[in-house]
C-alpha positions in Angstrom: 9.8 -48.4 8.6 7.4 -49.3 6.2 3.9 -47.1 5.4 1.0 -49.0 6.1 -2.7 -48.2 4.8 -5.6 -49.0 7.4 -8.8 -48.2 7.9 -10.3 -47.9 11.4 -13.9 -48.8 11.9 -14.3 -49.1 15.2 -13.7 -47.0 18.3 -10.0 -48.1 20.0 -6.6 -46.4 18.3 -4.8 -48.1 15.5 -2.2 -50.9 16.4 0.8 -49.6 18.3 4.2 -50.6 19.4 4.4 -51.0 23.2 7.9 -50.1 23.4 10.4 -48.6 20.8 12.0 -52.6 20.9 8.9 -54.4 20.2 8.6 -56.8 17.2 4.5 -57.0 17.6 1.5 -54.5 18.1 -1.7 -55.1 20.0 -5.2 -56.3 18.3 -8.1 -55.1 20.4 -11.2 -57.0 20.2 -13.9 -54.4 18.5 -17.6 -56.0 20.0 -20.7 -54.7 20.7 -21.3 -57.0 24.0 -18.6 -59.6 25.6 -18.2 -62.8 24.0 -17.7 -66.0 26.2 -15.6 -68.3 24.8 -16.5 -71.9 26.7 -13.6 -74.4 27.2 -12.4 -75.5 23.8 -14.6 -73.3 22.0 -13.2 -71.2 19.1 -14.5 -68.0 17.7 -13.2 -65.2 15.3 -13.2 -61.8 17.1 -13.6 -58.6 14.7 -11.3 -55.9 15.3 -12.7 -53.2 12.8 -9.4 -52.7 10.8 -9.1 -53.0 7.4 -5.3 -52.8 6.1 -3.2 -53.0 2.5 -0.3 -54.1 3.1 3.0 -53.9 0.2 3.5 -56.3 -1.9 6.3 -58.4 -0.9 5.0 -58.3 3.2 2.2 -60.4 5.4 1.1 -59.7 8.7 1.4 -62.6 11.1 -1.3 -62.6 14.1 0.3 -64.4 17.3 -1.0 -65.2 20.4 -0.9 -62.8 23.4 1.3 -64.8 26.2 0.2 -63.1 29.2 -3.7 -64.5 27.8 -2.0 -67.6 26.9 -0.2 -68.3 30.7 -3.1 -66.8 32.7 -6.1 -68.1 31.0 -5.1 -70.6 28.2 -6.5 -68.5 25.8 -4.4 -68.5 22.3 -4.8 -67.8 18.2 -5.5 -71.5 17.1 -4.1 -71.0 13.7 -0.7 -69.3 14.9 0.5 -67.6 13.4 -2.3 -66.6 11.3 -0.9 -64.9 8.2 -3.0 -61.8 6.1 -1.6 -61.6 2.9 -0.7 -58.4 0.8 -3.9 -59.0 -1.3 -6.3 -59.4 1.9 -9.1 -56.4 2.0 -11.5 -58.0 4.2 -11.9 -57.0 7.8 -8.8 -58.1 10.0 -10.4 -60.9 13.0 -8.5 -63.1 14.9 -9.5 -67.1 15.8 -9.0 -67.6 19.5 -9.7 -70.8 21.2 -10.2 -71.4 24.9 -8.0 -74.2 26.2 -8.8 -73.9 29.5 -11.3 -75.8 31.8 -13.4 -72.3 32.8 -15.6 -69.8 30.8 -13.3 -66.7 29.6 -15.1 -63.2 28.7 -13.5 -61.5 26.2 -14.6 -57.4 26.4 -14.8 -55.1 24.1 -11.2 -53.1 23.6 -9.3 -56.1 25.1 -5.9 -56.8 23.6 -6.1 -60.4 22.2 -3.5 -61.1 19.7 -0.2 -59.5 18.3 0.1 -58.5 14.8 3.9 -58.9 13.1 4.5 -57.1 9.7 7.2 -59.5 8.3 9.2 -59.4 4.8 8.8 -62.8 2.8 10.0 -63.6 -0.6 8.3 -65.7 -3.2 9.9 -68.5 -4.0 10.0 -70.4 -7.6 10.7 -74.2 -7.4 13.3 -76.0 -9.3 12.6 -79.5 -9.5 15.5 -82.1 -9.3 16.7 -85.7 -8.9 18.5 -85.4 -6.1 19.6 -82.7 -3.2 23.2 -81.6 -2.3 24.1 -84.3 1.3 24.3 -82.2 4.4 25.7 -83.3 8.2 21.7 -83.7 9.1 20.7 -85.5 6.3 17.1 -86.9 6.5 17.5 -86.4 10.7 13.9 -85.1 11.2 11.6 -84.9 14.8 14.1 -85.4 17.8 17.0 -86.4 15.8 19.2 -84.8 18.1 17.8 -85.8 21.5 17.3 -83.8 24.7 20.3 -82.9 26.1 
């Protein structure tokens, strides 16, 4: 388990795992008054959280499945990436894909955050790549069955 420095300028508890095997932690809206998301509207929702990730880690911001299924609310740039050198407030870019208004209330769980290890790549330019069974087969090349 890694240790992450976090500042909470809001009035809600820090993100935490709901169960011992949860991959993500819920992020909560930290707002002074409710926000109305109209159909097809997108908005950055503040969390009042600031953190410093260790080098080699990122935070991924993902939708909550219940909001997506029941209300058509999702995170627009999924997954959103928070880099280890970012020190600003964590905000969630929500979008309303439903046909009705959605009210975001203070303290509402609006997204999940997953902490993930990553590697940096060093590209080596070559003239050709090795052959594989798949080759250049792209989208849908294996069919639906």
